[in-house]
N, CA and C atoms as a LAMMPS dump frame, in Angstrom:
ITEM: TIMESTEP
0
ITEM: NUMBER OF ATOMS
639
ITEM: BOX BOUNDS ff ff ff
-5.0000000000000000e+02 5.0000000000000000e+02
-5.0000000000000000e+02 5.0000000000000000e+02
-5.0000000000000000e+02 5.0000000000000000e+02
ITEM: ATOMS id mol type element x y z
1 1 1 N -102.52 250.116 98
2 1 2 C -103.043 250.098 99.367
3 1 3 C -102.787 248.732 99.991
4 2 1 N -102.387 248.745 101.252
5 2 2 C -102.1 247.509 101.96
6 2 3 C -103.211 247.172 102.958
7 3 1 N -103.528 245.895 103.016
8 3 2 C -104.35 245.337 104.088
9 3 3 C -103.411 244.488 104.931
10 4 1 N -103.159 244.909 106.158
11 4 2 C -102.219 244.19 107.01
12 4 3 C -102.893 242.988 107.671
13 5 1 N -102.288 241.839 107.503
14 5 2 C -102.738 240.605 108.148
15 5 3 C -101.64 240.242 109.149
16 6 1 N -101.877 240.555 110.408
17 6 2 C -100.851 240.41 111.439
18 6 3 C -100.905 238.996 112.016
19 7 1 N -99.751 238.332 112.013
20 7 2 C -99.64 236.956 112.481
21 7 3 C -100.058 236.836 113.944
22 8 1 N -100.626 235.695 114.282
23 8 2 C -101.151 235.473 115.634
24 8 3 C -100.122 235.749 116.716
25 9 1 N -98.902 235.3 116.524
26 9 2 C -97.89 235.434 117.572
27 9 3 C -97.579 236.889 117.882
28 10 1 N -97.704 237.754 116.89
29 10 2 C -97.476 239.183 117.133
30 10 3 C -98.555 239.728 118.066
31 11 1 N -99.814 239.358 117.792
32 11 2 C -100.915 239.778 118.672
33 11 3 C -100.711 239.233 120.083
34 12 1 N -100.309 237.97 120.181
35 12 2 C -100.113 237.346 121.495
36 12 3 C -99.005 238.043 122.265
37 13 1 N -97.938 238.417 121.572
38 13 2 C -96.838 239.126 122.235
39 13 3 C -97.308 240.469 122.793
40 14 1 N -98.207 241.134 122.083
41 14 2 C -98.708 242.435 122.537
42 14 3 C -99.721 242.289 123.667
43 15 1 N -100.618 241.332 123.535
44 15 2 C -101.722 241.199 124.487
45 15 3 C -101.29 240.534 125.785
46 16 1 N -100.474 239.496 125.678
47 16 2 C -100.136 238.699 126.859
48 16 3 C -98.809 239.058 127.51
49 17 1 N -97.85 239.469 126.709
50 17 2 C -96.505 239.642 127.259
51 17 3 C -95.979 241.072 127.16
52 18 1 N -96.797 241.999 126.619
53 18 2 C -96.432 243.407 126.561
54 18 3 C -95.035 243.625 125.982
55 19 1 N -94.714 242.868 124.951
56 19 2 C -93.439 243.025 124.254
57 19 3 C -93.43 244.37 123.535
58 20 1 N -92.352 245.137 123.707
59 20 2 C -92.316 246.524 123.23
60 20 3 C -92.631 246.65 121.745
61 21 1 N -91.954 245.862 120.907
62 21 2 C -92.147 246.012 119.461
63 21 3 C -93.56 245.619 119.039
64 22 1 N -94.125 244.61 119.736
65 22 2 C -95.489 244.18 119.406
66 22 3 C -96.509 245.212 119.882
67 23 1 N -96.275 245.796 121.051
68 23 2 C -97.17 246.835 121.548
69 23 3 C -97.166 248.051 120.641
70 24 1 N -95.995 248.369 120.077
71 24 2 C -95.904 249.497 119.147
72 24 3 C -96.795 249.262 117.932
73 25 1 N -96.76 248.049 117.399
74 25 2 C -97.599 247.723 116.252
75 25 3 C -99.075 247.758 116.64
76 26 1 N -99.397 247.219 117.811
77 26 2 C -100.774 247.234 118.311
78 26 3 C -101.275 248.677 118.433
79 27 1 N -100.45 249.554 118.978
80 27 2 C -100.836 250.957 119.137
81 27 3 C -101.079 251.626 117.792
82 28 1 N -100.32 251.248 116.779
83 28 2 C -100.527 251.806 115.442
84 28 3 C -101.886 251.387 114.891
85 29 1 N -102.286 250.162 115.181
86 29 2 C -103.6 249.691 114.739
87 29 3 C -104.704 250.478 115.442
88 30 1 N -104.579 250.619 116.767
89 30 2 C -105.596 251.336 117.543
90 30 3 C -105.681 252.799 117.108
91 31 1 N -104.557 253.362 116.678
92 31 2 C -104.525 254.759 116.234
93 31 3 C -104.965 254.916 114.782
94 32 1 N -105.503 253.845 114.185
95 32 2 C -105.992 253.859 112.8
96 32 3 C -104.898 254.175 111.787
97 33 1 N -103.67 253.779 112.098
98 33 2 C -102.559 253.993 111.175
99 33 3 C -102.365 252.816 110.226
100 34 1 N -103.098 251.756 110.476
101 34 2 C -103.026 250.571 109.622
102 34 3 C -104.439 250.055 109.35
103 35 1 N -104.631 249.517 108.151
104 35 2 C -105.879 248.859 107.78
105 35 3 C -105.638 247.365 107.968
106 36 1 N -106.376 246.723 108.872
107 36 2 C -106.008 245.399 109.36
108 36 3 C -107.153 244.402 109.228
109 37 1 N -106.795 243.171 108.866
110 37 2 C -107.756 242.073 108.795
111 37 3 C -107.377 241.005 109.808
112 38 1 N -108.353 240.618 110.636
113 38 2 C -108.2 239.484 111.541
114 38 3 C -109.205 238.417 111.116
115 39 1 N -108.711 237.319 110.622
116 39 2 C -109.59 236.226 110.198
117 39 3 C -110.136 235.493 111.412
118 40 1 N -111.134 234.654 111.186
119 40 2 C -111.669 233.827 112.275
120 40 3 C -110.59 232.888 112.827
121 41 1 N -109.739 232.442 111.967
122 41 2 C -108.64 231.572 112.402
123 41 3 C -107.715 232.318 113.357
124 42 1 N -107.344 233.558 113.018
125 42 2 C -106.449 234.346 113.875
126 42 3 C -107.133 234.718 115.183
127 43 1 N -108.391 235.153 115.115
128 43 2 C -109.131 235.481 116.34
129 43 3 C -109.184 234.273 117.266
130 44 1 N -109.469 233.116 116.695
131 44 2 C -109.548 231.891 117.498
132 44 3 C -108.197 231.555 118.121
133 45 1 N -107.141 231.682 117.33
134 45 2 C -105.801 231.383 117.844
135 45 3 C -105.411 232.329 118.975
136 46 1 N -105.714 233.608 118.822
137 46 2 C -105.395 234.577 119.878
138 46 3 C -106.053 234.156 121.185
139 47 1 N -107.324 233.807 121.099
140 47 2 C -108.058 233.409 122.302
141 47 3 C -107.518 232.111 122.886
142 48 1 N -107.325 231.114 122.053
143 48 2 C -106.899 229.804 122.537
144 48 3 C -105.487 229.851 123.121
145 49 1 N -104.579 230.592 122.49
146 49 2 C -103.21 230.696 123.013
147 49 3 C -103.206 231.46 124.335
148 50 1 N -103.993 232.528 124.42
149 50 2 C -104.077 233.303 125.662
150 50 3 C -104.644 232.461 126.795
151 51 1 N -105.656 231.661 126.475
152 51 2 C -106.245 230.77 127.473
153 51 3 C -105.239 229.721 127.923
154 52 1 N -104.513 229.175 126.981
155 52 2 C -103.55 228.112 127.307
156 52 3 C -102.371 228.649 128.128
157 53 1 N -101.9 229.849 127.787
158 53 2 C -100.705 230.369 128.436
159 53 3 C -100.984 231.064 129.761
160 54 1 N -102.169 231.671 129.911
161 54 2 C -102.416 232.454 131.121
162 54 3 C -103.754 232.13 131.78
163 55 1 N -104.41 231.077 131.305
164 55 2 C -105.638 230.651 131.935
165 55 3 C -106.778 231.643 131.758
166 56 1 N -107.67 231.692 132.737
167 56 2 C -108.862 232.538 132.653
168 56 3 C -108.503 234.002 132.469
169 57 1 N -107.456 234.468 133.159
170 57 2 C -107.051 235.871 133.023
171 57 3 C -106.626 236.177 131.587
172 58 1 N -105.879 235.256 130.985
173 58 2 C -105.463 235.449 129.604
174 58 3 C -106.639 235.482 128.646
175 59 1 N -107.602 234.58 128.873
176 59 2 C -108.788 234.546 128.018
177 59 3 C -109.584 235.838 128.134
178 60 1 N -109.724 236.357 129.355
179 60 2 C -110.459 237.606 129.557
180 60 3 C -109.741 238.776 128.905
181 61 1 N -108.409 238.809 129.004
182 61 2 C -107.648 239.873 128.348
183 61 3 C -107.813 239.796 126.831
184 62 1 N -107.778 238.578 126.305
185 62 2 C -107.938 238.408 124.864
186 62 3 C -109.299 238.918 124.406
187 63 1 N -110.35 238.574 125.144
188 63 2 C -111.693 239.041 124.794
189 63 3 C -111.773 240.565 124.83
190 64 1 N -111.153 241.183 125.834
191 64 2 C -111.173 242.644 125.961
192 64 3 C -110.472 243.303 124.779
193 65 1 N -109.292 242.799 124.443
194 65 2 C -108.534 243.401 123.339
195 65 3 C -109.224 243.154 121.996
196 66 1 N -109.777 241.984 121.803
197 66 2 C -110.467 241.697 120.548
198 66 3 C -111.713 242.56 120.393
199 67 1 N -112.391 242.83 121.498
200 67 2 C -113.553 243.731 121.45
201 67 3 C -113.119 245.145 121.085
202 68 1 N -111.976 245.569 121.621
203 68 2 C -111.432 246.889 121.263
204 68 3 C -111.135 246.96 119.778
205 69 1 N -110.499 245.924 119.244
206 69 2 C -110.161 245.894 117.819
207 69 3 C -111.412 245.872 116.952
208 70 1 N -112.428 245.138 117.388
209 70 2 C -113.678 245.052 116.636
210 70 3 C -114.312 246.431 116.453
211 71 1 N -114.186 247.294 117.433
212 71 2 C -114.838 248.601 117.405
213 71 3 C -114.066 249.659 116.622
214 72 1 N -112.93 249.299 116.055
215 72 2 C -112.14 250.259 115.288
216 72 3 C -112.636 250.343 113.849
217 73 1 N -112.55 251.535 113.263
218 73 2 C -112.904 251.69 111.851
219 73 3 C -111.857 251.062 110.936
220 74 1 N -110.66 250.84 111.467
221 74 2 C -109.548 250.377 110.639
222 74 3 C -109.408 248.86 110.594
223 75 1 N -110.316 248.139 111.226
224 75 2 C -110.199 246.684 111.241
225 75 3 C -111.35 246.012 110.507
226 76 1 N -111.035 244.878 109.914
227 76 2 C -112.035 243.99 109.31
228 76 3 C -111.909 242.666 110.036
229 77 1 N -112.972 242.23 110.701
230 77 2 C -112.91 241.007 111.502
231 77 3 C -114.314 240.577 111.902
232 78 1 N -114.479 239.329 112.29
233 78 2 C -115.777 238.896 112.82
234 78 3 C -115.962 239.446 114.222
235 79 1 N -117.205 239.549 114.651
236 79 2 C -117.42 239.935 116.046
237 79 3 C -116.839 238.834 116.931
238 80 1 N -116.028 239.198 117.937
239 80 2 C -115.373 238.182 118.766
240 80 3 C -116.322 237.138 119.334
241 81 1 N -117.518 237.566 119.744
242 81 2 C -118.434 236.616 120.362
243 81 3 C -118.987 235.585 119.381
244 82 1 N -118.833 235.848 118.082
245 82 2 C -119.23 234.841 117.098
246 82 3 C -118.222 233.703 117.03
247 83 1 N -117.019 233.976 117.531
248 83 2 C -115.92 233.033 117.338
249 83 3 C -115.446 232.405 118.641
250 84 1 N -115.433 233.179 119.73
251 84 2 C -114.741 232.72 120.938
252 84 3 C -115.638 232.587 122.158
253 85 1 N -116.951 232.483 121.96
254 85 2 C -117.819 232.245 123.106
255 85 3 C -117.322 231.016 123.856
256 86 1 N -117.068 231.116 125.163
257 86 2 C -116.546 229.969 125.916
258 86 3 C -117.373 228.716 125.684
259 87 1 N -116.728 227.569 125.493
260 87 2 C -117.44 226.337 125.147
261 87 3 C -118.377 225.84 126.232
262 88 1 N -118.18 226.299 127.49
263 88 2 C -119.04 225.808 128.569
264 88 3 C -120.278 226.686 128.765
265 89 1 N -120.458 227.674 127.882
266 89 2 C -121.637 228.53 127.955
267 89 3 C -122.8 227.831 127.258
268 90 1 N -123.886 227.599 127.987
269 90 2 C -125.019 226.877 127.41
270 90 3 C -126.301 227.69 127.515
271 91 1 N -127.275 227.315 126.708
272 91 2 C -128.561 227.988 126.766
273 91 3 C -129.454 227.293 127.802
274 92 1 N -130.724 227.698 127.864
275 92 2 C -131.642 227.153 128.864
276 92 3 C -131.876 225.656 128.695
277 93 1 N -131.615 225.148 127.495
278 93 2 C -131.868 223.731 127.226
279 93 3 C -130.581 222.9 127.281
280 94 1 N -129.488 223.544 127.724
281 94 2 C -128.232 222.812 127.863
282 94 3 C -127.405 222.731 126.601
283 95 1 N -127.848 223.376 125.538
284 95 2 C -127.093 223.369 124.286
285 95 3 C -126.12 224.536 124.223
286 96 1 N -125.124 224.465 123.343
287 96 2 C -124.151 225.558 123.242
288 96 3 C -124.795 226.836 122.728
289 97 1 N -124.442 227.967 123.331
290 97 2 C -124.972 229.257 122.9
291 97 3 C -124.489 229.589 121.488
292 98 1 N -123.25 229.273 121.229
293 98 2 C -122.663 229.63 119.945
294 98 3 C -122.203 228.384 119.206
295 99 1 N -122.992 227.93 118.271
296 99 2 C -122.645 226.718 117.531
297 99 3 C -121.601 226.996 116.46
298 100 1 N -121.313 228.282 116.194
299 100 2 C -120.324 228.613 115.177
300 100 3 C -118.942 228.845 115.771
301 101 1 N -118.802 228.666 117.061
302 101 2 C -117.513 228.883 117.7
303 101 3 C -116.437 228.02 117.04
304 102 1 N -115.268 228.62 116.824
305 102 2 C -114.146 227.886 116.261
306 102 3 C -113.392 227.22 117.397
307 103 1 N -113.535 225.922 117.527
308 103 2 C -112.939 225.178 118.628
309 103 3 C -111.488 224.83 118.31
310 104 1 N -110.713 224.437 119.326
311 104 2 C -109.342 223.977 119.063
312 104 3 C -109.297 222.837 118.039
313 105 1 N -110.299 221.963 118.069
314 105 2 C -110.332 220.864 117.104
315 105 3 C -110.504 221.39 115.687
316 106 1 N -111.359 222.415 115.515
317 106 2 C -111.551 222.997 114.193
318 106 3 C -110.289 223.697 113.703
319 107 1 N -109.555 224.328 114.62
320 107 2 C -108.283 224.938 114.252
321 107 3 C -107.331 223.873 113.72
322 108 1 N -107.288 222.737 114.405
323 108 2 C -106.445 221.624 113.959
324 108 3 C -106.861 221.145 112.574
325 109 1 N -108.174 221.066 112.33
326 109 2 C -108.661 220.631 111.023
327 109 3 C -108.242 221.617 109.934
328 110 1 N -108.283 222.91 110.217
329 110 2 C -107.852 223.909 109.24
330 110 3 C -106.384 223.734 108.886
331 111 1 N -105.591 223.411 109.878
332 111 2 C -104.15 223.242 109.643
333 111 3 C -103.845 221.975 108.841
334 112 1 N -104.746 220.994 108.886
335 112 2 C -104.482 219.722 108.244
336 112 3 C -105.386 219.458 107.045
337 113 1 N -106.134 220.468 106.61
338 113 2 C -106.971 220.223 105.443
339 113 3 C -106.098 220.163 104.18
340 114 1 N -106.61 219.624 103.083
341 114 2 C -105.785 219.427 101.883
342 114 3 C -105.151 220.718 101.361
343 115 1 N -105.872 221.848 101.46
344 115 2 C -105.315 223.092 100.939
345 115 3 C -104.11 223.54 101.761
346 116 1 N -104.179 223.38 103.08
347 116 2 C -103.035 223.725 103.923
348 116 3 C -101.847 222.826 103.61
349 117 1 N -102.123 221.549 103.389
350 117 2 C -101.061 220.611 103.026
351 117 3 C -100.425 221.001 101.694
352 118 1 N -101.263 221.455 100.755
353 118 2 C -100.754 221.88 99.452
354 118 3 C -99.835 223.085 99.59
355 119 1 N -100.283 224.101 100.339
356 119 2 C -99.464 225.289 100.517
357 119 3 C -98.146 224.963 101.209
358 120 1 N -98.201 224.064 102.185
359 120 2 C -96.986 223.651 102.876
360 120 3 C -96.014 222.994 101.895
361 121 1 N -96.544 222.26 100.934
362 121 2 C -95.695 221.619 99.94
363 121 3 C -95.132 222.592 98.918
364 122 1 N -95.896 223.645 98.61
365 122 2 C -95.459 224.621 97.611
366 122 3 C -94.346 225.507 98.155
367 123 1 N -94.489 225.921 99.42
368 123 2 C -93.515 226.834 100.022
369 123 3 C -92.697 226.086 101.084
370 124 1 N -91.411 225.956 100.834
371 124 2 C -90.555 225.158 101.71
372 124 3 C -90.532 225.647 103.149
373 125 1 N -90.571 226.97 103.346
374 125 2 C -90.432 227.523 104.7
375 125 3 C -91.769 227.754 105.405
376 126 1 N -92.877 227.38 104.752
377 126 2 C -94.196 227.616 105.343
378 126 3 C -94.575 226.48 106.271
379 127 1 N -94.876 226.809 107.518
380 127 2 C -95.371 225.813 108.459
381 127 3 C -96.874 225.65 108.273
382 128 1 N -97.349 224.46 108.558
383 128 2 C -98.754 224.146 108.314
384 128 3 C -99.697 225.08 109.068
385 129 1 N -99.313 225.479 110.275
386 129 2 C -100.165 226.362 111.065
387 129 3 C -100.309 227.752 110.49
388 130 1 N -99.395 228.137 109.593
389 130 2 C -99.468 229.454 108.961
390 130 3 C -100.185 229.424 107.618
391 131 1 N -100.442 228.234 107.102
392 131 2 C -101.084 228.114 105.789
393 131 3 C -102.465 228.78 105.743
394 132 1 N -103.33 228.609 106.775
395 132 2 C -104.628 229.294 106.717
396 132 3 C -104.505 230.822 106.693
397 133 1 N -103.463 231.371 107.321
398 133 2 C -103.255 232.819 107.315
399 133 3 C -102.922 233.282 105.904
400 134 1 N -102.047 232.557 105.238
401 134 2 C -101.689 232.893 103.858
402 134 3 C -102.904 232.779 102.941
403 135 1 N -103.698 231.731 103.108
404 135 2 C -104.877 231.529 102.263
405 135 3 C -105.898 232.642 102.459
406 136 1 N -106.139 233.04 103.704
407 136 2 C -107.103 234.112 103.979
408 136 3 C -106.609 235.452 103.434
409 137 1 N -105.315 235.701 103.536
410 137 2 C -104.752 236.944 103.005
411 137 3 C -104.967 237.028 101.495
412 138 1 N -104.763 235.917 100.824
413 138 2 C -104.963 235.866 99.373
414 138 3 C -106.433 236.085 99.011
415 139 1 N -107.309 235.475 99.764
416 139 2 C -108.74 235.623 99.503
417 139 3 C -109.177 237.072 99.626
418 140 1 N -108.701 237.772 100.654
419 140 2 C -109.111 239.165 100.837
420 140 3 C -108.573 240.055 99.725
421 141 1 N -107.376 239.756 99.229
422 141 2 C -106.846 240.52 98.097
423 141 3 C -107.685 240.287 96.845
424 142 1 N -108.133 239.057 96.654
425 142 2 C -108.988 238.754 95.508
426 142 3 C -110.304 239.521 95.558
427 143 1 N -110.819 239.746 96.765
428 143 2 C -112.08 240.465 96.9
429 143 3 C -111.983 241.877 96.328
430 144 1 N -110.841 242.522 96.502
431 144 2 C -110.69 243.882 95.974
432 144 3 C -110.699 243.865 94.451
433 145 1 N -110.123 242.835 93.853
434 145 2 C -110.115 242.737 92.397
435 145 3 C -111.509 242.432 91.865
436 146 1 N -112.289 241.67 92.618
437 146 2 C -113.631 241.316 92.18
438 146 3 C -114.55 242.515 92.149
439 147 1 N -114.212 243.56 92.913
440 147 2 C -115.062 244.736 92.977
441 147 3 C -114.848 245.721 91.848
442 148 1 N -113.82 245.482 91.006
443 148 2 C -113.531 246.412 89.932
444 148 3 C -114.686 246.452 88.934
445 149 1 N -115.241 247.622 88.739
446 149 2 C -116.292 247.797 87.757
447 149 3 C -117.616 247.174 88.143
448 150 1 N -117.745 246.745 89.382
449 150 2 C -118.981 246.094 89.813
450 150 3 C -120.008 247.138 90.232
451 151 1 N -121.205 247.016 89.739
452 151 2 C -122.277 247.929 90.117
453 151 3 C -122.612 247.73 91.585
454 152 1 N -122.902 248.806 92.302
455 152 2 C -123.106 248.732 93.746
456 152 3 C -124.197 247.755 94.15
457 153 1 N -125.214 247.587 93.306
458 153 2 C -126.331 246.737 93.708
459 153 3 C -126.1 245.263 93.376
460 154 1 N -125.019 244.974 92.656
461 154 2 C -124.757 243.589 92.34
462 154 3 C -124.243 242.846 93.573
463 155 1 N -124.506 241.559 93.613
464 155 2 C -124.089 240.732 94.741
465 155 3 C -122.681 240.213 94.5
466 156 1 N -121.868 240.231 95.549
467 156 2 C -120.503 239.752 95.439
468 156 3 C -120.474 238.252 95.172
469 157 1 N -119.389 237.796 94.609
470 157 2 C -119.196 236.384 94.315
471 157 3 C -119.358 235.556 95.586
472 158 1 N -120.354 234.667 95.654
473 158 2 C -120.602 233.899 96.882
474 158 3 C -119.464 232.938 97.233
475 159 1 N -118.596 232.635 96.268
476 159 2 C -117.452 231.781 96.561
477 159 3 C -116.458 232.527 97.448
478 160 1 N -116.328 233.832 97.232
479 160 2 C -115.39 234.646 97.999
480 160 3 C -116.027 235.265 99.23
481 161 1 N -117.304 235.6 99.141
482 161 2 C -117.976 236.288 100.244
483 161 3 C -118.978 235.329 100.883
484 162 1 N -118.579 234.756 102.007
485 162 2 C -119.426 233.762 102.669
486 162 3 C -119.769 234.164 104.096
487 163 1 N -119.105 235.18 104.629
488 163 2 C -119.3 235.572 106.021
489 163 3 C -119.586 237.062 106.1
490 164 1 N -120.243 237.508 107.19
491 164 2 C -120.63 238.92 107.301
492 164 3 C -119.457 239.887 107.172
493 165 1 N -118.322 239.552 107.785
494 165 2 C -117.183 240.472 107.733
495 165 3 C -116.623 240.591 106.32
496 166 1 N -116.745 239.52 105.531
497 166 2 C -116.276 239.575 104.153
498 166 3 C -117.188 240.463 103.306
499 167 1 N -118.489 240.403 103.557
500 167 2 C -119.413 241.269 102.841
501 167 3 C -119.197 242.727 103.212
502 168 1 N -118.979 243.002 104.503
503 168 2 C -118.708 244.383 104.921
504 168 3 C -117.439 244.906 104.249
505 169 1 N -116.435 244.064 104.178
506 169 2 C -115.167 244.437 103.559
507 169 3 C -115.363 244.719 102.071
508 170 1 N -116.064 243.832 101.377
509 170 2 C -116.31 244.003 99.954
510 170 3 C -117.055 245.307 99.676
511 171 1 N -118.109 245.565 100.45
512 171 2 C -118.891 246.792 100.251
513 171 3 C -118.067 248.033 100.545
514 172 1 N -117.233 247.943 101.56
515 172 2 C -116.4 249.099 101.921
516 172 3 C -115.411 249.438 100.808
517 173 1 N -114.778 248.414 100.246
518 173 2 C -113.842 248.653 99.148
519 173 3 C -114.559 249.22 97.933
520 174 1 N -115.701 248.625 97.599
521 174 2 C -116.442 249.046 96.41
522 174 3 C -116.957 250.474 96.565
523 175 1 N -117.482 250.802 97.747
524 175 2 C -118.036 252.129 97.966
525 175 3 C -116.961 253.212 97.953
526 176 1 N -115.723 252.825 98.273
527 176 2 C -114.63 253.797 98.286
528 176 3 C -113.747 253.715 97.034
529 177 1 N -114.175 252.903 96.08
530 177 2 C -113.448 252.798 94.821
531 177 3 C -112.066 252.202 94.941
532 178 1 N -111.87 251.318 95.928
533 178 2 C -110.557 250.707 96.144
534 178 3 C -110.462 249.417 95.344
535 179 1 N -109.38 249.273 94.592
536 179 2 C -109.134 248.04 93.85
537 179 3 C -107.642 247.727 93.901
538 180 1 N -107.3 246.508 93.513
539 180 2 C -105.903 246.074 93.503
540 180 3 C -105.236 246.225 94.859
541 181 1 N -105.931 245.867 95.898
542 181 2 C -105.382 245.905 97.24
543 181 3 C -104.376 244.763 97.421
544 182 1 N -103.307 245.023 98.163
545 182 2 C -102.304 244 98.459
546 182 3 C -102.393 243.596 99.926
547 183 1 N -102.491 242.305 100.184
548 183 2 C -102.47 241.81 101.556
549 183 3 C -101.021 241.697 102.011
550 184 1 N -100.718 242.323 103.139
551 184 2 C -99.353 242.311 103.675
552 184 3 C -99.35 241.551 105.003
553 185 1 N -98.824 240.347 104.989
554 185 2 C -98.721 239.548 106.216
555 185 3 C -97.522 240.042 107.015
556 186 1 N -97.754 240.333 108.286
557 186 2 C -96.696 240.817 109.172
558 186 3 C -96.443 239.765 110.235
559 187 1 N -95.206 239.292 110.329
560 187 2 C -94.883 238.197 111.232
561 187 3 C -93.512 238.399 111.863
562 188 1 N -93.328 237.834 113.043
563 188 2 C -92.001 237.818 113.66
564 188 3 C -91.331 236.462 113.486
565 189 1 N -91.944 235.617 112.675
566 189 2 C -91.433 234.284 112.386
567 189 3 C -90.536 234.36 111.15
568 190 1 N -89.235 234.123 111.359
569 190 2 C -88.295 234.236 110.251
570 190 3 C -88.606 233.3 109.104
571 191 1 N -89.031 232.074 109.415
572 191 2 C -89.355 231.113 108.364
573 191 3 C -90.568 231.569 107.558
574 192 1 N -91.593 232.069 108.234
575 192 2 C -92.79 232.554 107.547
576 192 3 C -92.439 233.743 106.659
577 193 1 N -91.581 234.632 107.16
578 193 2 C -91.227 235.822 106.383
579 193 3 C -90.419 235.475 105.132
580 194 1 N -89.851 234.266 105.088
581 194 2 C -89.11 233.833 103.893
582 194 3 C -90.032 233.363 102.776
583 195 1 N -91.318 233.194 103.085
584 195 2 C -92.278 232.787 102.054
585 195 3 C -92.438 233.913 101.036
586 196 1 N -92.319 233.578 99.776
587 196 2 C -92.413 234.567 98.703
588 196 3 C -93.533 234.168 97.749
589 197 1 N -94.756 234.657 97.988
590 197 2 C -95.884 234.272 97.124
591 197 3 C -95.67 234.599 95.651
592 198 1 N -94.939 235.654 95.35
593 198 2 C -94.743 236.029 93.944
594 198 3 C -93.957 234.974 93.174
595 199 1 N -93.258 234.086 93.892
596 199 2 C -92.486 233.034 93.222
597 199 3 C -93.388 232.031 92.514
598 200 1 N -94.667 232.005 92.894
599 200 2 C -95.631 231.121 92.236
600 200 3 C -96.736 231.935 91.557
601 201 1 N -96.448 233.199 91.282
602 201 2 C -97.386 234.036 90.547
603 201 3 C -98.435 234.742 91.377
604 202 1 N -98.318 234.706 92.703
605 202 2 C -99.262 235.423 93.569
606 202 3 C -98.642 236.777 93.907
607 203 1 N -99.072 237.806 93.192
608 203 2 C -98.465 239.126 93.341
609 203 3 C -99.23 240.054 94.273
610 204 1 N -100.382 239.609 94.764
611 204 2 C -101.186 240.486 95.623
612 204 3 C -101.054 240.146 97.108
613 205 1 N -100.064 239.334 97.458
614 205 2 C -99.77 239.017 98.856
615 205 3 C -98.266 239.104 99.074
616 206 1 N -97.863 239.824 100.116
617 206 2 C -96.458 239.885 100.497
618 206 3 C -96.339 239.499 101.97
619 207 1 N -95.176 238.995 102.353
620 207 2 C -94.922 238.62 103.743
621 207 3 C -93.712 239.4 104.228
622 208 1 N -93.88 240.118 105.341
623 208 2 C -92.805 240.938 105.876
624 208 3 C -92.506 240.559 107.318
625 209 1 N -91.22 240.561 107.658
626 209 2 C -90.804 240.288 109.029
627 209 3 C -90.879 241.559 109.862
628 210 1 N -91.362 241.414 111.091
629 210 2 C -91.477 242.548 112.007
630 210 3 C -91.095 242.087 113.405
631 211 1 N -90.258 242.855 114.119
632 211 2 C -89.626 244.105 113.674
633 211 3 C -88.524 243.825 112.658
634 212 1 N -88.325 244.763 111.76
635 212 2 C -87.302 244.584 110.757
636 212 3 C -85.923 244.716 111.401
637 213 1 N -85.042 243.786 111.051
638 213 2 C -83.705 243.768 111.617
639 213 3 C -82.806 244.78 110.898
């Protein structure tokens, strides 16, 4: 079984620029033809890129599409408002409504943390901005293996399950008897698609170029 982890640029091409091949993939997701994971990093990138490229209209479109994806049975993701609440939204006391929002600065920190630097060094064609996507894909594949033989009432490994969407995903796999899931990263970036996780012993993550030439 595959869990599709679709690269940010593919989502942006579908949401902002109505690129035919990207829209086709988006429609497959909406039609429940793919089981898809959107990490907080990807959700944040979709919003920030849409805001940067098309301003307020782009940000509103991103929020609308992310809300649509959130409501699908075929997606695993955080609620958009947990991640992309506009930074200028404040409460009655002038404080931020959403202190967990992933800001552009936090995205930069994710790209430059030691683990991202390590992955960039291990894989010659991996760009630093794609390292968090690869890491999250690997983590979700590990969650399926952790559920093998686990009693339903046992608590998932807190190292792997730290967020609500991860717990929902773990319970869903366990309740349906799914194990040995493979994370399939889908990207239109030729360099990213050249990354071969199995070359370093990671057999539960694959990277595929889309559309295939």
